[in-house]
mmCIF file of the N, C-alpha and C atoms, coordinates in Angstrom:
data_MODEL
# 
_entry.id   MODEL 
# 
loop_
_atom_site.group_PDB 
_atom_site.id 
_atom_site.type_symbol 
_atom_site.label_atom_id 
_atom_site.label_alt_id 
_atom_site.label_comp_id 
_atom_site.label_asym_id 
_atom_site.label_entity_id 
_atom_site.label_seq_id 
_atom_site.pdbx_PDB_ins_code 
_atom_site.Cartn_x 
_atom_site.Cartn_y 
_atom_site.Cartn_z 
_atom_site.occupancy 
_atom_site.B_iso_or_equiv 
_atom_site.pdbx_formal_charge 
_atom_site.auth_seq_id 
_atom_site.auth_comp_id 
_atom_site.auth_asym_id 
_atom_site.auth_atom_id 
_atom_site.pdbx_PDB_model_num 
ATOM 1   N N  . MET A 1 1  ? -129.417 -14.842 167.318 1.00 0.00 ? 1  MET A N  1 
ATOM 2   C CA . MET A 1 1  ? -128.716 -16.052 166.989 1.00 0.00 ? 1  MET A CA 1 
ATOM 3   C C  . MET A 1 1  ? -129.359 -17.261 167.683 1.00 0.00 ? 1  MET A C  1 
ATOM 4   N N  . ILE A 1 2  ? -129.714 -17.131 168.947 1.00 0.00 ? 2  ILE A N  1 
ATOM 5   C CA . ILE A 1 2  ? -130.367 -18.239 169.650 1.00 0.00 ? 2  ILE A CA 1 
ATOM 6   C C  . ILE A 1 2  ? -131.697 -18.568 168.995 1.00 0.00 ? 2  ILE A C  1 
ATOM 7   N N  . GLU A 1 3  ? -132.408 -17.541 168.576 1.00 0.00 ? 3  GLU A N  1 
ATOM 8   C CA . GLU A 1 3  ? -133.699 -17.760 167.906 1.00 0.00 ? 3  GLU A CA 1 
ATOM 9   C C  . GLU A 1 3  ? -133.536 -18.636 166.667 1.00 0.00 ? 3  GLU A C  1 
ATOM 10  N N  . ASP A 1 4  ? -132.456 -18.449 165.944 1.00 0.00 ? 4  ASP A N  1 
ATOM 11  C CA . ASP A 1 4  ? -132.215 -19.213 164.721 1.00 0.00 ? 4  ASP A CA 1 
ATOM 12  C C  . ASP A 1 4  ? -131.724 -20.632 165.010 1.00 0.00 ? 4  ASP A C  1 
ATOM 13  N N  . LEU A 1 5  ? -130.818 -20.764 165.960 1.00 0.00 ? 5  LEU A N  1 
ATOM 14  C CA . LEU A 1 5  ? -130.214 -22.066 166.245 1.00 0.00 ? 5  LEU A CA 1 
ATOM 15  C C  . LEU A 1 5  ? -131.126 -22.998 167.030 1.00 0.00 ? 5  LEU A C  1 
ATOM 16  N N  . CYS A 1 6  ? -131.869 -22.431 167.958 1.00 0.00 ? 6  CYS A N  1 
ATOM 17  C CA . CYS A 1 6  ? -132.712 -23.264 168.817 1.00 0.00 ? 6  CYS A CA 1 
ATOM 18  C C  . CYS A 1 6  ? -133.942 -22.462 169.250 1.00 0.00 ? 6  CYS A C  1 
ATOM 19  N N  . PRO A 1 7  ? -134.921 -22.343 168.380 1.00 0.00 ? 7  PRO A N  1 
ATOM 20  C CA . PRO A 1 7  ? -136.064 -21.466 168.644 1.00 0.00 ? 7  PRO A CA 1 
ATOM 21  C C  . PRO A 1 7  ? -136.916 -21.864 169.844 1.00 0.00 ? 7  PRO A C  1 
ATOM 22  N N  . ASP A 1 8  ? -136.816 -23.100 170.307 1.00 0.00 ? 8  ASP A N  1 
ATOM 23  C CA . ASP A 1 8  ? -137.598 -23.524 171.470 1.00 0.00 ? 8  ASP A CA 1 
ATOM 24  C C  . ASP A 1 8  ? -136.820 -23.412 172.782 1.00 0.00 ? 8  ASP A C  1 
ATOM 25  N N  . ALA A 1 9  ? -135.594 -22.919 172.717 1.00 0.00 ? 9  ALA A N  1 
ATOM 26  C CA . ALA A 1 9  ? -134.755 -22.828 173.917 1.00 0.00 ? 9  ALA A CA 1 
ATOM 27  C C  . ALA A 1 9  ? -135.217 -21.714 174.845 1.00 0.00 ? 9  ALA A C  1 
ATOM 28  N N  . TRP A 1 10 ? -134.930 -21.899 176.117 1.00 0.00 ? 10 TRP A N  1 
ATOM 29  C CA . TRP A 1 10 ? -135.125 -20.862 177.120 1.00 0.00 ? 10 TRP A CA 1 
ATOM 30  C C  . TRP A 1 10 ? -133.758 -20.295 177.468 1.00 0.00 ? 10 TRP A C  1 
ATOM 31  N N  . VAL A 1 11 ? -133.663 -18.985 177.569 1.00 0.00 ? 11 VAL A N  1 
ATOM 32  C CA . VAL A 1 11 ? -132.443 -18.331 178.013 1.00 0.00 ? 11 VAL A CA 1 
ATOM 33  C C  . VAL A 1 11 ? -132.658 -17.921 179.460 1.00 0.00 ? 11 VAL A C  1 
ATOM 34  N N  . ILE A 1 12 ? -131.747 -18.334 180.321 1.00 0.00 ? 12 ILE A N  1 
ATOM 35  C CA . ILE A 1 12 ? -131.829 -17.964 181.729 1.00 0.00 ? 12 ILE A CA 1 
ATOM 36  C C  . ILE A 1 12 ? -130.657 -17.046 182.031 1.00 0.00 ? 12 ILE A C  1 
ATOM 37  N N  . SER A 1 13 ? -130.980 -15.826 182.382 1.00 0.00 ? 13 SER A N  1 
ATOM 38  C CA . SER A 1 13 ? -129.962 -14.832 182.707 1.00 0.00 ? 13 SER A CA 1 
ATOM 39  C C  . SER A 1 13 ? -129.854 -14.726 184.221 1.00 0.00 ? 13 SER A C  1 
ATOM 40  N N  . TYR A 1 14 ? -128.652 -14.865 184.716 1.00 0.00 ? 14 TYR A N  1 
ATOM 41  C CA . TYR A 1 14 ? -128.420 -14.858 186.157 1.00 0.00 ? 14 TYR A CA 1 
ATOM 42  C C  . TYR A 1 14 ? -127.487 -13.694 186.480 1.00 0.00 ? 14 TYR A C  1 
ATOM 43  N N  . VAL A 1 15 ? -128.015 -12.481 186.438 1.00 0.00 ? 15 VAL A N  1 
ATOM 44  C CA . VAL A 1 15 ? -127.201 -11.276 186.600 1.00 0.00 ? 15 VAL A CA 1 
ATOM 45  C C  . VAL A 1 15 ? -127.899 -10.267 187.512 1.00 0.00 ? 15 VAL A C  1 
ATOM 46  N N  . ASN A 1 16 ? -127.145 -9.247  187.874 1.00 0.00 ? 16 ASN A N  1 
ATOM 47  C CA . ASN A 1 16 ? -127.691 -8.141  188.640 1.00 0.00 ? 16 ASN A CA 1 
ATOM 48  C C  . ASN A 1 16 ? -127.062 -6.866  188.095 1.00 0.00 ? 16 ASN A C  1 
ATOM 49  N N  . PRO A 1 17 ? -127.814 -5.884  187.706 1.00 0.00 ? 17 PRO A N  1 
ATOM 50  C CA . PRO A 1 17 ? -129.271 -5.785  187.798 1.00 0.00 ? 17 PRO A CA 1 
ATOM 51  C C  . PRO A 1 17 ? -129.949 -6.482  186.625 1.00 0.00 ? 17 PRO A C  1 
ATOM 52  N N  . THR A 1 18 ? -131.064 -7.067  186.875 1.00 0.00 ? 18 THR A N  1 
ATOM 53  C CA . THR A 1 18 ? -131.775 -7.802  185.831 1.00 0.00 ? 18 THR A CA 1 
ATOM 54  C C  . THR A 1 18 ? -132.577 -6.895  184.913 1.00 0.00 ? 18 THR A C  1 
ATOM 55  N N  . ASN A 1 19 ? -133.051 -5.771  185.423 1.00 0.00 ? 19 ASN A N  1 
ATOM 56  C CA . ASN A 1 19 ? -133.988 -4.958  184.649 1.00 0.00 ? 19 ASN A CA 1 
ATOM 57  C C  . ASN A 1 19 ? -133.418 -4.474  183.323 1.00 0.00 ? 19 ASN A C  1 
ATOM 58  N N  . PHE A 1 20 ? -132.151 -4.111  183.269 1.00 0.00 ? 20 PHE A N  1 
ATOM 59  C CA . PHE A 1 20 ? -131.565 -3.633  182.015 1.00 0.00 ? 20 PHE A CA 1 
ATOM 60  C C  . PHE A 1 20 ? -131.464 -4.757  180.985 1.00 0.00 ? 20 PHE A C  1 
ATOM 61  N N  . VAL A 1 21 ? -131.094 -5.923  181.443 1.00 0.00 ? 21 VAL A N  1 
ATOM 62  C CA . VAL A 1 21 ? -130.967 -7.076  180.550 1.00 0.00 ? 21 VAL A CA 1 
ATOM 63  C C  . VAL A 1 21 ? -132.337 -7.485  180.015 1.00 0.00 ? 21 VAL A C  1 
ATOM 64  N N  . VAL A 1 22 ? -133.322 -7.568  180.891 1.00 0.00 ? 22 VAL A N  1 
ATOM 65  C CA . VAL A 1 22 ? -134.679 -7.940  180.476 1.00 0.00 ? 22 VAL A CA 1 
ATOM 66  C C  . VAL A 1 22 ? -135.211 -6.955  179.444 1.00 0.00 ? 22 VAL A C  1 
ATOM 67  N N  . ASP A 1 23 ? -135.033 -5.680  179.691 1.00 0.00 ? 23 ASP A N  1 
ATOM 68  C CA . ASP A 1 23 ? -135.519 -4.663  178.764 1.00 0.00 ? 23 ASP A CA 1 
ATOM 69  C C  . ASP A 1 23 ? -134.877 -4.822  177.390 1.00 0.00 ? 23 ASP A C  1 
ATOM 70  N N  . ALA A 1 24 ? -133.575 -5.024  177.348 1.00 0.00 ? 24 ALA A N  1 
ATOM 71  C CA . ALA A 1 24 ? -132.877 -5.178  176.068 1.00 0.00 ? 24 ALA A CA 1 
ATOM 72  C C  . ALA A 1 24 ? -133.317 -6.434  175.328 1.00 0.00 ? 24 ALA A C  1 
ATOM 73  N N  . VAL A 1 25 ? -133.419 -7.542  176.029 1.00 0.00 ? 25 VAL A N  1 
ATOM 74  C CA . VAL A 1 25 ? -133.812 -8.800  175.388 1.00 0.00 ? 25 VAL A CA 1 
ATOM 75  C C  . VAL A 1 25 ? -135.228 -8.697  174.835 1.00 0.00 ? 25 VAL A C  1 
ATOM 76  N N  . ARG A 1 26 ? -136.127 -8.125  175.588 1.00 0.00 ? 26 ARG A N  1 
ATOM 77  C CA . ARG A 1 26 ? -137.512 -7.981  175.119 1.00 0.00 ? 26 ARG A CA 1 
ATOM 78  C C  . ARG A 1 26 ? -137.616 -7.083  173.896 1.00 0.00 ? 26 ARG A C  1 
ATOM 79  N N  . ARG A 1 27 ? -136.779 -6.064  173.841 1.00 0.00 ? 27 ARG A N  1 
ATOM 80  C CA . ARG A 1 27 ? -136.844 -5.124  172.714 1.00 0.00 ? 27 ARG A CA 1 
ATOM 81  C C  . ARG A 1 27 ? -136.299 -5.702  171.407 1.00 0.00 ? 27 ARG A C  1 
ATOM 82  N N  . VAL A 1 28 ? -135.273 -6.539  171.492 1.00 0.00 ? 28 VAL A N  1 
ATOM 83  C CA . VAL A 1 28 ? -134.591 -6.952  170.261 1.00 0.00 ? 28 VAL A CA 1 
ATOM 84  C C  . VAL A 1 28 ? -134.690 -8.432  169.910 1.00 0.00 ? 28 VAL A C  1 
ATOM 85  N N  . THR A 1 29 ? -135.306 -9.249  170.767 1.00 0.00 ? 29 THR A N  1 
ATOM 86  C CA . THR A 1 29 ? -135.413 -10.668 170.446 1.00 0.00 ? 29 THR A CA 1 
ATOM 87  C C  . THR A 1 29 ? -136.818 -11.177 170.739 1.00 0.00 ? 29 THR A C  1 
ATOM 88  N N  . LYS A 1 30 ? -137.032 -12.408 170.364 1.00 0.00 ? 30 LYS A N  1 
ATOM 89  C CA . LYS A 1 30 ? -138.285 -13.085 170.680 1.00 0.00 ? 30 LYS A CA 1 
ATOM 90  C C  . LYS A 1 30 ? -138.015 -14.378 171.445 1.00 0.00 ? 30 LYS A C  1 
ATOM 91  N N  . VAL A 1 31 ? -136.817 -14.469 172.038 1.00 0.00 ? 31 VAL A N  1 
ATOM 92  C CA . VAL A 1 31 ? -136.473 -15.685 172.769 1.00 0.00 ? 31 VAL A CA 1 
ATOM 93  C C  . VAL A 1 31 ? -137.296 -15.793 174.052 1.00 0.00 ? 31 VAL A C  1 
ATOM 94  N N  . LYS A 1 32 ? -137.463 -17.015 174.498 1.00 0.00 ? 32 LYS A N  1 
ATOM 95  C CA . LYS A 1 32 ? -138.084 -17.263 175.796 1.00 0.00 ? 32 LYS A CA 1 
ATOM 96  C C  . LYS A 1 32 ? -137.007 -16.952 176.827 1.00 0.00 ? 32 LYS A C  1 
ATOM 97  N N  . PHE A 1 33 ? -137.315 -16.082 177.754 1.00 0.00 ? 33 PHE A N  1 
ATOM 98  C CA . PHE A 1 33 ? -136.268 -15.508 178.588 1.00 0.00 ? 33 PHE A CA 1 
ATOM 99  C C  . PHE A 1 33 ? -136.710 -15.370 180.033 1.00 0.00 ? 33 PHE A C  1 
ATOM 100 N N  . ILE A 1 34 ? -135.847 -15.775 180.931 1.00 0.00 ? 34 ILE A N  1 
ATOM 101 C CA . ILE A 1 34 ? -136.075 -15.594 182.359 1.00 0.00 ? 34 ILE A CA 1 
ATOM 102 C C  . ILE A 1 34 ? -134.832 -14.929 182.928 1.00 0.00 ? 34 ILE A C  1 
ATOM 103 N N  . ALA A 1 35 ? -135.031 -13.887 183.723 1.00 0.00 ? 35 ALA A N  1 
ATOM 104 C CA . ALA A 1 35 ? -133.914 -13.221 184.388 1.00 0.00 ? 35 ALA A CA 1 
ATOM 105 C C  . ALA A 1 35 ? -134.034 -13.424 185.888 1.00 0.00 ? 35 ALA A C  1 
ATOM 106 N N  . ILE A 1 36 ? -132.942 -13.841 186.490 1.00 0.00 ? 36 ILE A N  1 
ATOM 107 C CA . ILE A 1 36 ? -132.896 -14.059 187.931 1.00 0.00 ? 36 ILE A CA 1 
ATOM 108 C C  . ILE A 1 36 ? -131.762 -13.214 188.489 1.00 0.00 ? 36 ILE A C  1 
ATOM 109 N N  . CYS A 1 37 ? -132.059 -12.446 189.501 1.00 0.00 ? 37 CYS A N  1 
ATOM 110 C CA . CYS A 1 37 ? -131.032 -11.651 190.165 1.00 0.00 ? 37 CYS A CA 1 
ATOM 111 C C  . CYS A 1 37 ? -129.994 -12.594 190.763 1.00 0.00 ? 37 CYS A C  1 
ATOM 112 N N  . ASP A 1 38 ? -128.747 -12.157 190.798 1.00 0.00 ? 38 ASP A N  1 
ATOM 113 C CA . ASP A 1 38 ? -127.678 -13.042 191.257 1.00 0.00 ? 38 ASP A CA 1 
ATOM 114 C C  . ASP A 1 38 ? -127.503 -13.112 192.771 1.00 0.00 ? 38 ASP A C  1 
ATOM 115 N N  . THR A 1 39 ? -128.450 -12.618 193.518 1.00 0.00 ? 39 THR A N  1 
ATOM 116 C CA . THR A 1 39 ? -128.353 -12.782 194.969 1.00 0.00 ? 39 THR A CA 1 
ATOM 117 C C  . THR A 1 39 ? -128.757 -14.197 195.334 1.00 0.00 ? 39 THR A C  1 
ATOM 118 N N  . SER A 1 40 ? -128.163 -14.733 196.357 1.00 0.00 ? 40 SER A N  1 
ATOM 119 C CA . SER A 1 40 ? -128.470 -16.120 196.717 1.00 0.00 ? 40 SER A CA 1 
ATOM 120 C C  . SER A 1 40 ? -129.927 -16.296 197.114 1.00 0.00 ? 40 SER A C  1 
ATOM 121 N N  . SER A 1 41 ? -130.510 -15.321 197.791 1.00 0.00 ? 41 SER A N  1 
ATOM 122 C CA . SER A 1 41 ? -131.921 -15.450 198.170 1.00 0.00 ? 41 SER A CA 1 
ATOM 123 C C  . SER A 1 41 ? -132.810 -15.431 196.942 1.00 0.00 ? 41 SER A C  1 
ATOM 124 N N  . GLY A 1 42 ? -132.450 -14.647 195.939 1.00 0.00 ? 42 GLY A N  1 
ATOM 125 C CA . GLY A 1 42 ? -133.230 -14.601 194.705 1.00 0.00 ? 42 GLY A CA 1 
ATOM 126 C C  . GLY A 1 42 ? -133.245 -15.933 193.996 1.00 0.00 ? 42 GLY A C  1 
ATOM 127 N N  . CYS A 1 43 ? -132.135 -16.627 194.039 1.00 0.00 ? 43 CYS A N  1 
ATOM 128 C CA . CYS A 1 43 ? -132.050 -17.941 193.404 1.00 0.00 ? 43 CYS A CA 1 
ATOM 129 C C  . CYS A 1 43 ? -133.058 -18.898 194.019 1.00 0.00 ? 43 CYS A C  1 
ATOM 130 N N  . TYR A 1 44 ? -133.061 -18.975 195.327 1.00 0.00 ? 44 TYR A N  1 
ATOM 131 C CA . TYR A 1 44 ? -133.953 -19.921 195.992 1.00 0.00 ? 44 TYR A CA 1 
ATOM 132 C C  . TYR A 1 44 ? -135.412 -19.493 195.919 1.00 0.00 ? 44 TYR A C  1 
ATOM 133 N N  . GLU A 1 45 ? -135.674 -18.210 195.908 1.00 0.00 ? 45 GLU A N  1 
ATOM 134 C CA . GLU A 1 45 ? -137.050 -17.724 195.800 1.00 0.00 ? 45 GLU A CA 1 
ATOM 135 C C  . GLU A 1 45 ? -137.621 -17.976 194.415 1.00 0.00 ? 45 GLU A C  1 
ATOM 136 N N  . ASN A 1 46 ? -136.803 -17.860 193.381 1.00 0.00 ? 46 ASN A N  1 
ATOM 137 C CA . ASN A 1 46 ? -137.289 -17.945 192.005 1.00 0.00 ? 46 ASN A CA 1 
ATOM 138 C C  . ASN A 1 46 ? -137.213 -19.332 191.392 1.00 0.00 ? 46 ASN A C  1 
ATOM 139 N N  . SER A 1 47 ? -136.490 -20.242 191.998 1.00 0.00 ? 47 SER A N  1 
ATOM 140 C CA . SER A 1 47 ? -136.340 -21.578 191.426 1.00 0.00 ? 47 SER A CA 1 
ATOM 141 C C  . SER A 1 47 ? -137.665 -22.270 191.130 1.00 0.00 ? 47 SER A C  1 
ATOM 142 N N  . PRO A 1 48 ? -138.632 -22.268 192.045 1.00 0.00 ? 48 PRO A N  1 
ATOM 143 C CA . PRO A 1 48 ? -139.912 -22.930 191.731 1.00 0.00 ? 48 PRO A CA 1 
ATOM 144 C C  . PRO A 1 48 ? -140.613 -22.336 190.514 1.00 0.00 ? 48 PRO A C  1 
ATOM 145 N N  . THR A 1 49 ? -140.498 -21.036 190.326 1.00 0.00 ? 49 THR A N  1 
ATOM 146 C CA . THR A 1 49 ? -141.128 -20.395 189.172 1.00 0.00 ? 49 THR A CA 1 
ATOM 147 C C  . THR A 1 49 ? -140.444 -20.820 187.881 1.00 0.00 ? 49 THR A C  1 
ATOM 148 N N  . VAL A 1 50 ? -139.125 -20.854 187.885 1.00 0.00 ? 50 VAL A N  1 
ATOM 149 C CA . VAL A 1 50 ? -138.381 -21.284 186.695 1.00 0.00 ? 50 VAL A CA 1 
ATOM 150 C C  . VAL A 1 50 ? -138.749 -22.718 186.344 1.00 0.00 ? 50 VAL A C  1 
ATOM 151 N N  . VAL A 1 51 ? -138.776 -23.591 187.325 1.00 0.00 ? 51 VAL A N  1 
ATOM 152 C CA . VAL A 1 51 ? -139.104 -25.000 187.092 1.00 0.00 ? 51 VAL A CA 1 
ATOM 153 C C  . VAL A 1 51 ? -140.530 -25.146 186.579 1.00 0.00 ? 51 VAL A C  1 
ATOM 154 N N  . LYS A 1 52 ? -141.441 -24.358 187.110 1.00 0.00 ? 52 LYS A N  1 
ATOM 155 C CA . LYS A 1 52 ? -142.852 -24.443 186.712 1.00 0.00 ? 52 LYS A CA 1 
ATOM 156 C C  . LYS A 1 52 ? -143.049 -24.117 185.232 1.00 0.00 ? 52 LYS A C  1 
ATOM 157 N N  . TYR A 1 53 ? -142.360 -23.111 184.731 1.00 0.00 ? 53 TYR A N  1 
ATOM 158 C CA . TYR A 1 53 ? -142.603 -22.640 183.373 1.00 0.00 ? 53 TYR A CA 1 
ATOM 159 C C  . TYR A 1 53 ? -141.600 -23.135 182.337 1.00 0.00 ? 53 TYR A C  1 
ATOM 160 N N  . THR A 1 54 ? -140.596 -23.876 182.748 1.00 0.00 ? 54 THR A N  1 
ATOM 161 C CA . THR A 1 54 ? -139.600 -24.396 181.808 1.00 0.00 ? 54 THR A CA 1 
ATOM 162 C C  . THR A 1 54 ? -139.358 -25.870 182.100 1.00 0.00 ? 54 THR A C  1 
ATOM 163 N N  . SER A 1 55 ? -138.468 -26.459 181.340 1.00 0.00 ? 55 SER A N  1 
ATOM 164 C CA . SER A 1 55 ? -138.093 -27.850 181.595 1.00 0.00 ? 55 SER A CA 1 
ATOM 165 C C  . SER A 1 55 ? -136.776 -27.942 182.365 1.00 0.00 ? 55 SER A C  1 
ATOM 166 N N  . VAL A 1 56 ? -136.322 -26.825 182.927 1.00 0.00 ? 56 VAL A N  1 
ATOM 167 C CA . VAL A 1 56 ? -135.081 -26.791 183.685 1.00 0.00 ? 56 VAL A CA 1 
ATOM 168 C C  . VAL A 1 56 ? -135.287 -27.464 185.039 1.00 0.00 ? 56 VAL A C  1 
ATOM 169 N N  . ARG A 1 57 ? -134.358 -28.330 185.413 1.00 0.00 ? 57 ARG A N  1 
ATOM 170 C CA . ARG A 1 57 ? -134.444 -29.008 186.711 1.00 0.00 ? 57 ARG A CA 1 
ATOM 171 C C  . ARG A 1 57 ? -133.950 -28.076 187.817 1.00 0.00 ? 57 ARG A C  1 
ATOM 172 N N  . GLU A 1 58 ? -134.648 -28.066 188.922 1.00 0.00 ? 58 GLU A N  1 
ATOM 173 C CA . GLU A 1 58 ? -134.318 -27.146 190.015 1.00 0.00 ? 58 GLU A CA 1 
ATOM 174 C C  . GLU A 1 58 ? -132.911 -27.355 190.565 1.00 0.00 ? 58 GLU A C  1 
ATOM 175 N N  . GLU A 1 59 ? -132.434 -28.587 190.590 1.00 0.00 ? 59 GLU A N  1 
ATOM 176 C CA . GLU A 1 59 ? -131.122 -28.845 191.186 1.00 0.00 ? 59 GLU A CA 1 
ATOM 177 C C  . GLU A 1 59 ? -129.971 -28.223 190.407 1.00 0.00 ? 59 GLU A C  1 
ATOM 178 N N  . ILE A 1 60 ? -130.181 -27.816 189.165 1.00 0.00 ? 60 ILE A N  1 
ATOM 179 C CA . ILE A 1 60 ? -129.096 -27.178 188.423 1.00 0.00 ? 60 ILE A CA 1 
ATOM 180 C C  . ILE A 1 60 ? -129.146 -25.657 188.510 1.00 0.00 ? 60 ILE A C  1 
ATOM 181 N N  . LEU A 1 61 ? -130.158 -25.111 189.154 1.00 0.00 ? 61 LEU A N  1 
ATOM 182 C CA . LEU A 1 61 ? -130.295 -23.661 189.217 1.00 0.00 ? 61 LEU A CA 1 
ATOM 183 C C  . LEU A 1 61 ? -129.472 -23.023 190.327 1.00 0.00 ? 61 LEU A C  1 
ATOM 184 N N  . CYS A 1 62 ? -129.320 -23.665 191.445 1.00 0.00 ? 62 CYS A N  1 
ATOM 185 C CA . CYS A 1 62 ? -128.638 -23.041 192.597 1.00 0.00 ? 62 CYS A CA 1 
ATOM 186 C C  . CYS A 1 62 ? -127.459 -23.881 193.048 1.00 0.00 ? 62 CYS A C  1 
# 
């Protein structure tokens, strides 16, 4: 559905465990997707990477 409504959108998943979600999304969609573990340290460690590859502003991530 996201692919149809907004094909250039990025989906940011903020869950734990991330591996199951990533595997499912990769298998059944073609959306641009980033998964971040919901631990607070993971948020701060991954924010620069998310900002680098998307147009998401860092201040809204954590």
